[in-house]
N, C-alpha and C positions, 0 to 999 in steps of 0.2 A: 427510848427509841434511838439507839445510836447505831448507824450502819458501821460496817467493817472499816477499820481505820487504814488509809492508804499509806503503806510503808514509805512511799516516796514523798508524802506530804510532810514538809518541814516547817509548817507554820509554827509548831512548838519549838522545834530545834533552833529556829531563827530568832525566837523572841528576845534574847539578849541583844543580838546584833541589830534587830529591828529597833529596839529602844534607843540604841546608840545612834542609828540613822536618824530617828526623829530628833534627838538632841542636836544632831549635827546640822539640821536645818538652819540656813541663815537668812538674813534679811531678804525682803521682796520674794519670798517663796522659792528660793533656790536651795536645793539640797546638795549635800556633799558631792554626789555623782555629777550632778549638773554643773557644779562649780569647776570640777575637774575637766568636764567636757569642754567648758568654755576656756579653761586655762590652756588646754593643749590644742584648741582649734586653730586652723591655719588662716591665711589672710586672703584665701582664694576668693574671687569675685562671686557674688550671689547671682544665680541665673534668674532673670526677671522675664515675665511674659512681655511679648512685644506689642504692648498697647500704646506705648509712648508715655506710660505712667508706671511708676514702681509698685511692687507688692506692698510698700510701706503705706500706701493710702494717702489720703489728703489731711491737712492739718485739722480740718473740721472734724473729720472721723476720729483723728487722734483725741481731740478734745472731748468728744462725746463718749467715745468708747462704748459702742452698743453692746448688749449682751447677745449671746449666741446659743441656740438650742438646735441640736442635731438629733433627729429621731430616725432610727433605722429598723425597719421590720427584718424578719428572718425567713427567708424562703418565700416571700410574697411576690407573686407573679404579675406580669403586665396586664393580665385580665382579671386579677383579683380585686380591683378597686372599682367602685361604681362610676367614678368620673373618668375611667379608662374603659368603660363599657360592660363592667360585670352587672349581670341581672339577677344574679343569685345572692351576691354578698352586698350589703348595704353599708357605705363608709361616709355618712353625711359630714363628719368632722374633717376627714381628709379633703373631701369635696368642697368644703367651705374654704379651706386653705387654698385650693386651686382657684376657686372663684376670686378670692382676695389677692392672689399673687400670680405666680408663674408656673405653669405646667410644662414639664419636659416631655417630648415624645421621643427623644433619641438620648436618653440618659443611660449609662452602663455602669454596672459594678466592674471592678478590675479583674475579677475572676468569677467563674460560675459556682464557687463554693466559699465557705465562711472564713476561715483564717487569712487566706491571701487578701481577700477583699478588705478585711479589717486592717492588715498591715499597710496596704496602700493607702487607705483612708487616714490612718494615724500618722503616717509619715510623709505623705504627699508625693510619694514616688512608686514606681513599679515595684511591687512586692518581691520580685526576683532580686532586687538590689540588697534586701535584707534576708535573702535565703528562705523566705516563707512562701513556698511554691505549692504546698499542699495543706491538707487539714492536719491540724495538731490533735490527734486522736486521743480519746480517754484511755484507751487500752494500747499497749505496745510501747516501743522506744520514744515516740514523739511526745509521750507524757512527761519526759524529763527535759524537754527543751522549750523554747519560747523566742519571742522576738528580743534580740540583743539589746541590752541596756544602752549601748552606744548610739542606737538610733535616736534621732530627734523627733519627738511627737508634737503635734499641734498643741497638745496640753501644756508642754513644757515652754513652748514659745509664748503662749498666751498668759501663763502664770507669771512668767518673768515681766510681762507687761502689766501686771496688776490685776489679772483676772482670778476670780475664784473658779476652780475647776472641779467638776464632779462627773462620775460615771455611775449609772445605775442600770444594771441589767447584765448582758452577756459580754464577757471579755474575750476568751478564746484565742489568747496569744501567749499562753503559757500557764501550766498548772501550778508549778513550783512557786512559792511565795516570792522568790527573788525576781520573778517576772510579773509581780502583782502591779496593777494599774497605779498604785500609789508610788511606785519606783519608776513610773514612766510619765510623770507630770500631773497626775490627778491628786488633788487635795483630799477627795472622798471617793470611796468605792463601796457600794452595796450591790451584791448580785452574785453571779457564778462565773467561774473561770473556764468551764468546759464548754463543748459544743452544744449541749442541751441537758437540761435537767427535767426530772418530773415536775410538773407544774404545782403539785401539792406537797410532796415529800421532799422536793429539792435534792433528790439523789441523781448522780450522773449516770452515764452509760456503763461504767465500770463498777457501779454499786457503792460509791463513796458519797457521803454527805458533801454538798457543794453549795453553801450559802455563806458568803463572807461579809464582814464589815471591815474594810481596809485589809490589813494583814492577818486578821483572825477569823476563824470560822465561828459565826454566830447564828445559831438557828433562829429562824423567824417563820411564824405560821402565816399562811395566806397564799393566795393564788399568784403565781409568778408575775403575771401581767399587771395585777392590781398593785403589787408591792413596788414594781418599776415606776408605775404612775405615782403612787404614794410618795416615794422618796424623792422623785423629780419635783413634785409640788412643794414639798418641804424644803428643798434646796433652794428653789426660786424664792420662797418666802423669807428664808434666812438671809439671802444675799441680794434682796431687792434694791438696796441702797448702794450697791457697788456692781461694777461690770462682772458678768460671769459667763462661763461657757459650760453648758450642760449637755452631756452626751448620754442619750437614752437608746441604747441597743436592745430592742425587745427580743424575746424568743418567739413570739407568735409570727407566723403559724408553723414553725417547725415542729416536727414530732418530738415527744409522744403527743397524739391528739387527744386534748382533754379540755373540756369546758370547766366553768367555774365550779359546778356541782358534781363533776365525774369523779369517781374514786381513783386513788393513786394507782399507777401501773407498776411503780418500783418501790419495794418496801424495804425496811431496814433488815440487815443480815442476809441480803441477797434474794429474799423472798420476792415472788412475783404476784402482782395484783392483777386487776382487770385490764385487758388491752383492747383498745377500740378496733373494730373491724367492720368492713363494708359500709353500710349506710351510716354507722355510728361515726366513721371518720368524716363523712361529707357533713354531717350535722356538727361535729365538733370544730372542724376547720372553719366553717362559716362563723360559728360563734367566737372562735379564737381571734379571727381578724376583726369582728365587730366589737369585741371587748377591748382590743388594742385601740381601735378607732375612738371608742368611748373615752379611753384614757387620754388620747391626744386631745380631744375635746376639753377634757378637765385641765390639761396643761395650758391650752390656749386661753381658756377662761380665767386661769390664775393670773397669766400675764395681763389680761384685760383688767381684771379686778384690781391689780396693783399699779395700774396705769403705766405699764412698761411696754405696751403694745408697739408704739411707734419707735421705740429704741431697742427692739429685740428682733433679731434676725432668726427665722425658723426655717429649717430645712428638713424635709421627709423623704425618705428613699428606702430601698430594699437592698439587702446584701447580695442577692443573685436571684435568678428566676425561680419559678415554682417547680416542685416536683409534679409527678402525675397525678397527685391528689388535689393540686391547685389548677389555675388557668394562666396561661401565657398569651391568651387572645389568639390573634392570627399569626403569632410567631412560631416558628419551628423549634423543636427541642425543648429540653427541660434542664433544671439544675444539674450541673456536672459536665455539660456540654458547651462547646462554643458556637452552636447555633444561636440565633439571636434570642431564643427563649431562655437560654442559660444565663444571659448577662444584661440584655435590655430590660430595664425594670421601671416601675413608677418612680417619679420624683417631682417634688413640688417645693417652690421657694416662696416665703411669705414674709413681707416686711412692709407694713402700711406706711404710706408716705414716701417710700423709697422704690418699691417694686410696684409697677402699675397693675391694677386688678384685671383679671380675666385675660391675662396674656398667655400665649402658648408658643413655645419656642421649638424649633426643629433642629437647633444647633446641637452638635454632638458633645457631650460632656461625660466625665468619668468620675468616680468616687475620689480619686487622688486629686482632683482639682479643688476639692473643698478646703485643703489645707491652705493653699495660697489665698483663697477667697476669704477665709477666716481672718488670716493675717492682715489682709487688706482692709476688711471691715473694722478691725480693731485698731488699725493704724500703727500696727507693730512692725518690727523689722526682724528679718531672718538672721540667724547667726551667721557669721562669716564663714564662708566655705561651703554652706549647705546649699546644694542645687536640687531643686524640685523638678519633677516631671510634669506635674500638674501645673494648670494656669489659673490665673485670677478670673473667676467669673463675674465679679462685681459689675464691671462696665456693661457687661451683657444684660445682667439682671436689672440694673437700675437706669441704663441709658439706652438699651437696645443695640448696643455695639456688637459688631461681628468678632467672633473668636478668631485668633490667629490660625492660619492653615497649618495643619499638622497631620502626621500620620500617627495612628493609635495601634496598640499591639496588645494581644492576649496570648497566653501560653498556659496550658493546664494538661498535665499528663502527656498523652500522645497527640494532642490536638494544639494547633496554632491558628492565629488569625491576625489579619492586619486591615485597617480601615484607611482609606485615603478618599475623602469626599464621600460619595455614595457607593464607592467600590469596596467590596469585601472579599478578601482572599481567605478561604477556609481550608486548612490542611488537617486531615484526620488520617494518620498513618500514611498509607500510600494514595489515598483518595485526595484529589485536589479539586476544589471547586471555586468559582468566581461568580459573584452576584453583584447586580446594580440594585441596591437596597431602595432607592428612590422609585424604581419601577417594579420591584419584586421584594417587598418586605418579608414575605412568607418564605424566601430562599427556595423557590421551586424551579427556577430555570438556570441551569448551570452554563455560564458563558465562557468557560475556560478554553474551549477550541475556538470560538469565534473571536475572542480578545486575547489571542496568544502573546502578543507584544506587551500588552498591559499586565497580563498574568506573569510573564517573565520579570518585568520590573518590580512588581509587588514581591515576588519571591526573593529577589535580590535584597530588597529593603528589609524584608523579614529576617533574612539570614544575617544581614549586618547588625540589626537590633539584638538578635539572640546572642550574637557574640560579644557585643558591647555590654548589654544588661547583665551578663553573668560573669564578666571578667573579674577574677579575684574574690568571688563571693563563695562563702561556705554554706552549703545547703543545710538548712536546719529543719525543714519539714516539707 
């Protein structure tokens, strides 16, 4: 049962050079590409968050080197989790993390779609800086592109600091093997490189088999969500005696809408199976989220069983808001838009002994903040010359500190947005809207005319950011 071979897939063509690259790996987990990156890096100062403490973290954190687990859902909306108000979907394990840690009410993805959000998360910078502004599609010219290898990822920084690094699940930052996660700082990768696969046949949207083990396609039977959990547990068990960074980007509840026992929708040879419709989507969507939640419970239970709970930081979030098949609660808009429903998503941080249980924060955070936060937790240092847009959340998480005042920006297709405190400017083509989110979370009352002076100031800030963030950048997607 082999689907049509993708003529652009060079996993076999690169086999020889891949082996050479593996042999070229040198001490302390640095491969040849990373070594060259270090060799040519400048001596520019590293931009640090203005907390009065560096991203490098304390000496105590350096000595302990806690492990890190990042779990990210796909297309999970603000109203799709029971601790965020869902009555239809039960997520007891995510709820348990929230009770035992910190729940965010103002956490955002950097973009309302997949690839750009992941680029920002991996690099700690606005995705515009690496040219990933849109989805890297399975069909069309973007299938040949990916995130440039010159970008520095959190996995590369942590690996150089002695961490074992693994990703199991969705990559979506390049189909070609040269953009594989193992070329971007991850020691291990099992999963898929496209935007979505059939949960059972693991065939992507273009009809190609898409299940990988490192740089090789290795078929594996099983429901995608369960496989991600299985490999995550295995990684934790194998690396229990050393610091590790585990990244688990789930597919759920992204389409195709399939439960554990549903038939494949995509079959080998381009044949089509059964596609969910109507009430079947509603039923499958609920199951997909609940199966993911079950897997999250298994991950946390593994950490507890191995007595790693007090030295493991766990963070859960979604890559963007829900489609119309999910729920964004009281928020307006859906995935793909810069209304709050497109990018304000559930997020929970859990670290017994460090994060106070049952805390809720209304401070504004973005996915790109996780890079600086992980570096701080690990007690690592950023490479010389690397400037992050994200800030270190650790003082807020563990001490209740206030985040530095900052303006935050979004851009996707013909939409732009800027946040300054509670004020949000939303530009959609020629339509310009201004909202006070503290008073109007649902974005119903446009204050553009009433707050003309504030509107103009935010427009100017947005224009300045747009010019700066794209200067000299080659658009890749």
